[in-house]
VMD Tcl script that draws the C-alpha trace (Angstrom):
set ca {
  {30.33 -16.19 47.73}
  {28.57 -17.37 44.85}
  {26.50 -19.36 47.00}
  {25.51 -16.07 49.00}
  {24.94 -14.65 45.87}
  {22.54 -16.98 44.03}
  {20.82 -17.19 47.66}
  {20.06 -13.47 47.63}
  {19.21 -13.03 43.89}
  {17.11 -15.97 44.21}
  {15.14 -14.21 46.93}
  {13.22 -11.29 47.92}
  {16.59 -8.93 47.38}
  {16.45 -10.46 43.86}
  {12.76 -9.51 43.55}
  {13.03 -6.28 44.39}
  {16.17 -6.02 42.32}
  {13.87 -7.82 39.25}
  {11.10 -5.05 40.08}
  {13.64 -2.45 40.02}
  {14.90 -2.87 36.88}
  {11.86 -3.78 35.36}
  {10.61 0.00 36.71}
  {13.31 1.37 35.77}
  {13.39 0.15 32.25}
  {9.20 1.13 32.00}
  {9.72 4.59 32.96}
  {13.15 5.41 30.92}
  {10.81 4.54 27.88}
  {7.88 6.64 28.79}
  {9.93 9.50 29.24}
  {11.62 9.14 26.15}
  {7.94 9.07 24.45}
  {6.49 11.80 26.24}
  {9.68 13.51 25.93}
  {9.40 13.30 21.98}
  {5.79 13.30 21.74}
  {5.97 16.80 23.74}
  {9.11 18.55 22.16}
  {8.22 21.57 19.96}
  {7.38 20.99 15.98}
  {9.44 22.62 13.49}
  {8.45 25.72 11.67}
  {11.03 25.82 9.12}
  {10.04 23.59 6.64}
  {9.39 24.30 2.72}
  {5.78 25.86 1.61}
  {5.03 22.31 0.70}
  {6.28 19.85 3.02}
  {4.01 22.22 5.73}
  {1.41 21.81 3.43}
  {1.63 18.17 3.85}
  {2.07 17.78 7.56}
  {-0.88 20.05 8.23}
  {-3.28 18.17 5.93}
  {-1.68 15.03 7.76}
  {-2.71 16.19 10.98}
  {-5.81 16.99 9.95}
  {-6.58 13.77 8.97}
  {-5.11 11.56 11.38}
  {-5.26 11.67 14.82}
  {-2.33 9.88 15.73}
  {0.41 11.56 13.80}
  {-1.25 14.91 15.34}
  {-0.52 13.89 18.47}
  {2.88 11.78 18.10}
  {4.38 13.77 15.41}
  {7.82 14.16 16.65}
  {7.69 10.65 17.73}
  {6.78 9.54 14.38}
  {10.06 11.96 12.71}
  {12.12 10.43 15.08}
  {10.60 6.56 14.63}
  {10.21 6.42 11.16}
  {14.09 6.73 9.77}
  {15.26 4.08 12.13}
  {12.70 1.90 10.78}
  {13.72 2.02 7.58}
  {17.13 1.58 8.82}
  {16.09 -1.83 10.13}
  {14.02 -2.94 6.90}
  {15.03 -1.35 3.57}
  {13.65 -3.74 1.52}
  {9.94 -3.21 2.95}
  {10.42 0.77 2.50}
  {11.41 0.73 -0.78}
  {8.53 -1.57 -1.62}
  {6.11 0.96 -0.08}
  {7.64 3.81 -1.53}
  {6.49 2.30 -4.85}
  {3.21 1.35 -4.12}
  {2.04 4.21 -1.39}
  {1.24 6.94 -3.95}
  {-0.85 4.71 -6.04}
  {-2.44 2.92 -3.00}
  {-5.12 5.26 -2.96}
  {-4.28 6.00 0.81}
  {-3.18 9.27 0.93}
  {-1.51 10.78 -1.97}
  {1.44 12.67 -0.04}
  {2.30 10.01 2.75}
  {5.77 8.71 2.92}
  {6.52 5.74 3.71}
  {8.27 6.62 6.98}
  {5.18 8.47 8.19}
  {2.90 5.55 7.06}
  {5.25 2.55 8.76}
  {5.79 5.09 12.31}
  {2.13 5.95 12.43}
  {1.14 2.16 12.11}
  {3.47 1.30 14.98}
  {2.28 3.57 16.99}
  {-1.38 2.32 16.64}
  {-0.31 -1.23 17.05}
  {1.63 -0.07 20.50}
  {-1.39 1.78 21.49}
  {-3.98 -1.08 20.62}
  {-1.92 -3.68 22.01}
  {-1.40 -1.83 25.47}
  {-5.28 -1.56 25.17}
  {-5.78 -5.14 25.18}
  {-3.02 -5.54 27.75}
  {-4.62 -3.73 30.10}
  {-8.23 -4.85 29.42}
  {-7.19 -9.10 29.36}
  {-4.50 -8.61 32.23}
  {-6.78 -8.61 35.02}
  {-8.69 -12.01 34.07}
  {-6.37 -13.39 31.72}
  {-2.51 -12.77 31.99}
  {-0.92 -15.43 30.22}
  {-3.48 -14.79 26.86}
  {-2.92 -10.49 28.01}
  {1.22 -11.01 28.15}
  {0.96 -13.43 24.14}
  {-1.80 -11.03 22.37}
  {-0.73 -7.88 22.99}
  {2.79 -8.33 21.45}
  {1.47 -10.30 18.59}
  {-0.87 -7.42 18.16}
  {1.59 -4.84 18.48}
  {4.26 -6.65 15.58}
  {1.68 -7.71 13.51}
  {-0.64 -4.55 12.76}
  {2.03 -2.38 11.33}
  {3.18 -5.46 8.96}
  {-0.32 -6.35 7.82}
  {-1.34 -2.40 7.08}
  {2.05 -2.72 4.89}
  {0.53 -5.80 2.75}
  {-2.62 -4.23 2.60}
  {-1.23 -1.17 0.69}
  {0.78 -3.78 -1.84}
  {-2.53 -5.42 -2.55}
  {-3.97 -2.46 -3.14}
  {-1.62 -0.87 -4.94}
  {-1.02 -4.20 -7.49}
  {-5.35 -3.91 -7.88}
  {-5.46 -0.47 -8.84}
  {-2.11 -1.01 -11.35}
  {-3.94 -3.63 -13.31}
  {-7.33 -0.79 -13.01}
  {-5.30 1.26 -14.67}
  {-3.61 -0.68 -17.32}
  {-6.84 -2.29 -18.56}
  {-8.54 1.12 -19.26}
  {-5.39 2.96 -20.41}
  {-5.44 2.06 -24.39}
  {-8.84 3.76 -24.17}
  {-7.72 6.77 -22.21}
  {-5.04 7.37 -24.81}
  {-6.81 6.82 -27.52}
  {-9.47 9.29 -26.31}
  {-6.42 11.83 -25.82}
  {-5.08 11.36 -29.03}
  {-8.84 11.83 -31.08}
  {-9.35 15.05 -28.91}
  {-5.75 16.79 -29.82}
  {-6.56 16.11 -33.15}
  {-9.46 17.85 -33.23}
  {-7.34 20.85 -31.80}
  {-7.66 20.11 -28.08}
  {-4.57 20.58 -26.01}
  {-2.82 18.19 -24.31}
  {-3.56 19.26 -20.74}
  {-7.49 20.02 -21.81}
  {-7.29 16.14 -23.04}
  {-5.78 14.69 -19.81}
  {-8.72 17.04 -18.06}
  {-11.86 15.75 -20.21}
  {-10.37 11.99 -19.08}
  {-10.10 13.09 -15.43}
  {-13.81 14.14 -15.50}
  {-14.40 10.87 -17.11}
  {-13.21 8.75 -14.61}
  {-13.84 11.19 -11.48}
  {-14.01 7.86 -9.65}
  {-11.65 5.49 -11.31}
  {-7.76 5.25 -10.44}
  {-6.61 6.36 -13.82}
  {-8.63 9.47 -12.99}
  {-7.12 9.86 -9.98}
  {-3.88 9.12 -11.50}
  {-4.29 11.47 -14.61}
  {-5.69 14.33 -11.95}
  {-2.29 13.76 -10.20}
  {-0.53 14.78 -13.08}
  {-2.08 17.88 -13.77}
  {-2.05 18.91 -10.32}
  {1.67 18.48 -10.68}
  {2.25 20.14 -13.76}
  {-0.33 23.26 -12.73}
  {1.65 23.47 -9.77}
  {5.28 24.19 -11.90}
  {6.33 21.04 -12.75}
  {7.97 20.71 -15.92}
  {5.25 18.02 -17.85}
  {8.23 14.87 -18.74}
  {9.32 15.12 -14.89}
  {5.17 14.62 -13.78}
  {4.92 12.07 -16.84}
  {8.09 10.52 -15.26}
  {6.41 10.30 -11.70}
  {3.53 8.50 -12.88}
  {5.90 6.15 -14.93}
  {7.75 5.56 -11.40}
  {4.32 4.85 -9.56}
  {3.08 2.71 -12.43}
  {6.26 0.39 -12.78}
  {4.65 -0.49 -16.17}
  {5.99 -1.33 -19.25}
  {3.50 0.21 -21.11}
  {3.57 3.56 -19.16}
  {7.07 3.21 -19.60}
  {6.96 3.04 -23.94}
  {3.97 5.57 -23.75}
  {5.94 8.27 -21.33}
  {9.19 8.14 -23.23}
  {7.38 8.40 -26.04}
  {5.69 11.41 -25.67}
  {8.93 12.70 -23.88}
  {11.24 11.75 -27.19}
  {8.72 12.92 -29.21}
  {8.08 16.34 -27.34}
  {11.92 16.60 -28.04}
  {11.96 15.69 -31.51}
  {8.76 17.71 -32.29}
  {6.80 14.62 -33.51}
  {2.84 15.43 -33.12}
  {2.02 14.38 -29.78}
  {-1.42 13.10 -31.54}
  {-0.10 10.66 -33.96}
  {2.15 9.68 -30.60}
  {-0.51 8.82 -28.39}
  {-2.81 7.15 -31.28}
  {0.17 4.59 -31.93}
  {0.77 3.96 -28.61}
  {-2.94 3.69 -28.33}
  {-3.11 0.89 -30.86}
  {0.05 -0.65 -29.84}
  {-1.53 -1.01 -25.73}
  {-5.07 -2.47 -27.31}
  {-2.51 -5.23 -29.25}
  {-1.31 -6.33 -25.90}
  {-4.02 -5.85 -24.18}
  {-5.88 -8.36 -26.82}
  {-2.73 -10.85 -26.50}
  {-3.62 -10.45 -22.55}
  {-6.60 -11.89 -23.12}
  {-5.70 -14.65 -25.20}
  {-3.06 -15.53 -22.15}
  {-5.88 -15.07 -19.93}
  {-7.98 -17.62 -21.83}
  {-5.42 -19.99 -22.42}
  {-4.69 -20.29 -18.35}
  {-8.33 -20.67 -17.57}
  {-8.54 -23.67 -19.79}
  {-5.67 -25.49 -18.38}
  {-7.07 -24.27 -14.66}
  {-10.51 -25.48 -15.60}
  {-9.43 -28.96 -16.32}
  {-9.29 -30.40 -12.55}
  {-12.95 -28.69 -11.42}
  {-14.20 -30.23 -14.66}
  {-13.00 -33.66 -13.63}
  {-14.50 -33.18 -9.99}
  {-17.71 -32.11 -11.55}
  {-18.36 -35.13 -14.29}
  {-17.57 -37.74 -11.49}
  {-19.55 -35.99 -9.33}
  {-22.35 -36.41 -12.13}
  {-21.59 -39.89 -12.47}
  {-22.36 -40.69 -8.80}
  {-25.34 -39.09 -8.79}
  {-26.32 -40.79 -11.92}
  {-25.34 -44.40 -10.76}
  {-26.53 -43.98 -7.55}
  {-29.86 -43.89 -8.50}
  {-29.39 -47.41 -10.00}
  {-27.22 -48.57 -7.03}
  {-28.80 -48.11 -4.01}
  {-32.56 -49.32 -5.06}
  {-30.31 -52.75 -5.95}
  {-28.88 -52.68 -2.48}
  {-32.03 -51.81 -0.91}
  {-34.36 -55.20 -2.70}
  {-31.10 -56.66 -1.53}
}
mol new
graphics top color blue
foreach p $ca { graphics top sphere $p radius 0.5 }
foreach p [lrange $ca 0 end-1] q [lrange $ca 1 end] { graphics top cylinder $p $q radius 0.2 }
display resetview
């Protein structure tokens, strides 16, 4: 009985069964994707959520066409990679990608893009290089979303560093204008106008827009603190919120915080200089050896030629 079964599965009947199984899996996958893509969009969202989704549909054609699929895929991917999504929750708002983009939407959209790119590469290579098509397409599909997530993390780290370096001067400027009679919102708006293309200006502008939409100031500042994940920002936001509770003049709080951050910035410079001094030793030795070789060669080569 086993011999007959093995012979059948190894012959034309086996190939037919395998082909039918693959066709069934492909058909089921295509049917599931088409069902999700063509399903009716929900309109029972909160007004803020509806506005966010409308902006994403305008700015991203893939999201517009596959929104139900992305809504279904995003939570499933979060369950599979919780640590990655926790990191993206912190990095996406500060990365400059899209202010209102959620981690589920970002990863799911990039996964769909990776699948489409892998399918396109497979269709292009399959007629000429089927082996390469079977390798390149899955690698592109699996790596595209991961590379996009890495890019977000790198951009977020760079923008945090840029904001950290400029923050002491911005806080000092706000304190100076408040001492001259300006309000906190007006002073922050002046900083935004001075830093229109700078990440710090974009972050302060986001805080102001949240306050204008009715969010309490302390909550908007706490959101800024969460995006930055920086000790200096933590101290600044804590001091502002605590001073508001106790009635301490805000201009004095900001002046003290700016002085502390400038001291820390000077300390960062000293530490960076000390690190650079250590790191430059080995390149310096290599340069010195190369110079010695050049000098010695001018005497050794003529002597060798004479011999």
